[in-house]
N, C-alpha and C positions, 0 to 999 in steps of 0.2 A: 513878387508881393513880401511885403514886411509884417511882422506880426505886432499886434499892438502889446502894448506892457506896461502901462501904468495904468493905475488909478484915472487919471483923469484925462487919457486916450479914449476907454469905455464909455468913460462918462458923458465927454464930447460927443460920441459917437451913439450913443443911446437919447440924448438930447435931439439928434436930429430928427430925418423921418421913419415910418417904419414903410419899407419897402412891399414886404411880401410878407407873406405864412403862410402857414402850412397848421395841418392837426399840432403837431409839438413843435417845430420850430417857428420862429420871427425873423427875418433881415431887415436890420437898420440899418442906414447911410447917411453921409454928411459931407458934403464938399471940405478940400480941406482947408481952402482960405480963413470959411466962415467960421470952421473950430478951432484956427487957430486966432482969429480976430476976437471970439469973442472969450478966451482965458488971458490974453493982452502976452501969453508966453509962444512959443511955439510949441505946437506938443508934436507935430506932424513934419521932422526937419529935412527932409526926401520927398517931393512931387511923385509919389509910387503910388501903387496901390496896397495899403495898411488892410489886415483882417484880425480879427478878433474872435474868440469862441468861447460864451458863457455857458455851462453845463453845472446848474445850480446843483450843492447834496440834495436840497430839497426835491428833484423832479428822478435823481438818478443817484440813488444810495452808496452803490457799489463802486470805490474806485477805478476798478477796472471797466466798467462799466462806461463813465463821466471818461476816461480815457481813450475808449476804442471809440467814442462820439466823435472827441475833437479827431482823434485821428481822421475820421472820414469827413468831416469839414473842411480841416485844412488837406486833404488828398483831391478832394473834388475840387475845392476853390481854385488849387493851382493849375488844373483842367481847362478850366472857363477862362473866355476871353470876356463877359461879364464884367468879371473882378479886376481887368486889365488895366480898366481906367484908373488915372490918380483919383482915387477918393476913400475915403473908410468904412469900412464895413463893419458889422459885430454882426454873429448867426449867437441867437441864443433858443436855447430847449424852457419851452415855454409850458410844455404838460410833459408828464411822466410817461414811458412803454409798459403797458402792462406785465407785470412780472409773470404771470399764469401763462400770458401766450409766450412770453420768451425767458423761461425759467434762468436759463446759464448766463451769467454776466456779461459774457463775451461770445456770445454764438455767432457761427454764420449767418443763422435768420436774422438777428438783431442788427448784425453789421448791413446788412441787404436790406433792411426795409429802412434803417435810417439813409443808406445811401439813396434808395430810392428818394424817400421822402427830401430829400437834399436837391434830389434833379428834379423836383416838381419846384422846389424854392426858389433857386436859383433859374429856372425856366421861366416861373412868374413874374420875374423880377428882372430878367430880358427881355421878356415880353413887353415891360410897365415901360420900360427903359427905350424900343424900340418904338413904341404909339407916342412915346411924352417927346420924340426927336423931329422935328418941324420938316 
């Protein structure tokens, strides 16, 4: 699995469809062929799975929190077969975690909550992929 690096890659994937949502995250996906045809340039040089993580400052103020969430996204995605197909995916944080519930910037409780919700996000995406297959 390769990581998205450029703004154009992120924009191409975010222009695709939203595969699944949870309370805090959204998973966007786009086929590699359609993403490279739209821009005219080859955005994804290899036909493998691509993944990006967007954790805006708006929803996670502390850098420690943003980095902990990104690490959870990338480590969980590496274990899942749903992201093994050659597509581009972006996991986007779409709302913040309550600081009164998780006062520490990088607590084990926050990491566990993020991991549980990411597992739900990927499970929904897997269920949709299975139901869409003829």
